[in-house]
C-alpha positions in Angstrom: -51.5 12.9 -1.4 -50.4 16.4 -1.7 -47.3 17.3 0.3 -48.0 18.6 3.8 -46.3 22.0 4.3 -45.8 22.9 7.9 -44.8 26.5 8.6 -44.1 25.9 12.3 -41.6 23.1 11.7 -40.5 24.4 8.3 -41.0 21.0 6.8 -42.5 19.5 3.7 -43.8 16.0 4.2 -44.6 13.6 1.3 -47.1 10.9 2.6 -47.5 7.4 1.4 -50.6 5.4 2.3 -50.1 2.8 5.1 -46.9 4.4 6.2 -48.0 6.5 9.2 -49.7 9.1 7.0 -52.8 9.4 9.2 -50.7 9.6 12.3 -48.6 12.3 10.8 -51.6 14.3 9.8 -52.7 14.4 13.4 -49.2 15.4 14.5 -49.0 18.3 12.0 -52.4 19.6 13.0 -51.3 19.6 16.6 -48.0 21.3 15.8 -49.7 24.1 13.8 -52.7 24.6 16.2 -51.5 23.6 19.6 -54.3 21.1 20.3 -55.3 17.6 19.0 -57.6 17.3 16.1 -61.3 16.5 16.6 -63.7 16.0 13.7 -66.0 18.9 13.3 -69.0 19.9 11.3 -69.5 22.6 8.7 -73.0 23.2 7.3 -73.9 19.6 8.4 -70.9 17.9 6.8 -68.3 16.2 8.9 -64.7 17.4 8.2 -61.8 15.1 8.6 -58.0 15.4 8.4 -58.2 14.2 4.8 -60.4 17.2 4.1 -57.8 19.5 5.6 -54.7 17.9 4.2 -55.9 16.3 0.9 -56.3 12.9 -0.6 -54.2 10.8 -3.0 -51.9 12.4 -5.4 -48.9 11.0 -7.3 -45.5 12.4 -6.4 -44.8 15.9 -7.7 -42.0 17.8 -6.1 -42.7 21.3 -4.9 -40.1 24.1 -4.6 -39.0 24.3 -1.0 -39.2 27.7 0.7 -35.9 28.9 2.2 -35.0 27.1 5.4 -37.5 24.2 4.8 -36.6 20.5 4.7 -38.5 17.7 2.8 -38.9 14.3 4.5 -40.7 11.0 3.9 -41.7 8.1 6.0 -41.0 4.7 4.5 -42.1 1.2 5.3 -41.0 -2.4 4.5 -43.1 -3.1 1.3 -44.4 -6.5 2.6 -45.0 -5.0 6.1 -46.9 -2.3 4.4 -49.0 -4.8 2.5 -49.7 -6.7 5.8 -50.8 -3.4 7.3 -53.3 -2.9 4.5 -54.6 -6.4 4.8 -55.3 -6.0 8.5 -56.9 -2.7 8.1 -58.6 -3.1 4.7 -59.7 -6.8 4.8 -59.7 -8.0 8.5 -61.2 -4.7 9.8 -63.1 -4.5 6.5 -62.3 -0.8 6.0 -62.5 -1.4 2.2 -66.0 -3.0 2.0 -65.3 -6.6 1.2 -68.4 -8.8 0.8 -66.7 -11.7 2.7 -63.3 -12.3 4.4 -60.5 -13.2 2.0 -57.7 -15.5 3.4 -54.4 -13.7 3.0 -52.6 -16.2 0.7 -55.7 -16.3 -1.5 -55.6 -12.5 -1.6 -51.9 -12.5 -2.7 -52.6 -15.2 -5.3 -55.3 -13.1 -6.9 -53.6 -9.8 -6.1 -54.4 -8.0 -9.4 -58.1 -8.7 -9.1 -58.3 -7.2 -5.6 -56.1 -4.3 -6.6 -58.6 -3.3 -9.3 -61.7 -4.0 -7.2 -62.1 -0.4 -6.0 -60.1 2.9 -6.2 -59.7 2.8 -2.4 -58.0 -0.6 -2.5 -55.9 0.3 -5.5 -54.7 3.5 -3.8 -53.6 1.7 -0.6 -51.9 -1.1 -2.4 -50.0 1.0 -4.9 -46.2 1.0 -4.4 -44.5 3.7 -2.3 -42.4 5.0 -5.2 -45.6 6.5 -6.8 -46.0 8.7 -3.7 -42.5 9.5 -2.6 -40.7 9.5 -6.0 -37.8 7.4 -7.3 -34.9 9.6 -6.0 -34.5 9.6 -2.2 -31.8 12.2 -2.5 -34.6 14.7 -2.9 -35.2 14.4 0.8 -33.3 16.0 3.7 -34.4 13.1 5.9 -35.9 9.6 5.6 -37.7 8.0 8.5 -38.8 4.4 8.9 -42.1 3.5 10.5 -40.2 1.2 12.9 -38.5 4.2 14.5 -41.0 7.0 14.8 -39.4 8.2 18.0 -36.6 9.5 15.8 -39.1 11.4 13.7 -40.7 12.9 16.9 -37.3 14.2 18.0 -36.7 15.7 14.6 -40.1 17.5 14.6 -39.6 18.6 18.2 -36.3 20.2 17.2 -37.7 21.8 14.1 -40.8 23.2 15.7 -39.5 24.1 19.2 -42.3 22.0 20.8 -42.3 18.6 22.5 -43.7 16.3 19.8 -44.4 12.6 20.5 -45.1 10.4 17.5 -46.9 7.3 18.8 -47.5 4.0 17.2 -48.9 3.8 13.7 -52.7 3.4 13.6 -53.3 -0.4 13.4 -55.9 -3.1 13.1 -57.7 -4.7 16.1 -56.9 -8.2 14.7 -53.4 -9.0 13.5 -52.4 -11.2 10.5 -48.6 -11.2 10.4 -45.7 -12.5 8.3 -45.9 -16.0 9.6 -49.3 -16.4 8.0 -47.7 -15.9 4.5 -46.6 -19.0 2.6 -43.2 -18.9 0.9 -44.9 -18.6 -2.5 -46.9 -15.6 -1.2 -43.8 -13.9 0.1 -42.1 -14.5 -3.2 -45.0 -13.1 -5.1 -45.1 -10.0 -2.9 -41.4 -9.4 -3.4 -42.0 -9.5 -7.1 -45.0 -7.2 -6.9 -43.1 -4.6 -4.9 -39.7 -5.2 -6.5 -39.4 -1.5 -7.5 -40.0 -0.4 -3.9 -37.4 -2.9 -2.6 -34.9 -1.5 -5.2 -35.6 2.1 -4.1 -35.4 1.3 -0.4 -32.5 -1.2 -0.6 -30.5 0.9 1.9 -33.3 0.3 4.5 -35.0 -2.9 3.7 -34.2 -6.3 2.1 -36.8 -9.0 1.3 -34.1 -11.5 2.4 -33.6 -10.2 5.9 -36.8 -8.2 6.7 -39.1 -9.3 9.5 -42.0 -7.7 7.6 -43.0 -5.6 10.6 -46.6 -4.6 10.3 
């Protein structure tokens, strides 16, 4: 995803899929325009927030304008996977022909990863989208504490900004549904993310909040 550059809050946001990026698009639209986003039509075509703010792009730093700050929102790697599974498989937002049990999905992760560009995009590790050097950012926020992000954006924009819960699935599959072997495999799959985010998350202590 291209970085979201907000003139009102003087921020540059680097989104990562399944880490509150849809929620943040809505917030930035409201900050810049003073009202909540509603889908609209242009010449018979429905326009979405992705049309306004762009789709997937690998991390590429932009030069910050004077007075701007860059930030990212991070998520526990296994919690992020669980979020995808609920959204993409349980709610079937990724077009599966039949339900796939979560541990079977993990066991055959590579096959499903390559099943479609949409699935591959959402399951790709965070470091591809936020880079490998967190010192690039002025602030890092966790999805578990979006209230802190709301306070930050309120202060930067001079407006009262409330960042609600991350968009979620109607049906929840959670960490207790993973076998020990599945957890171990996911830690290995996302080991580079765990190394990058070691100051925030550990596979040994995380509750895999999704």
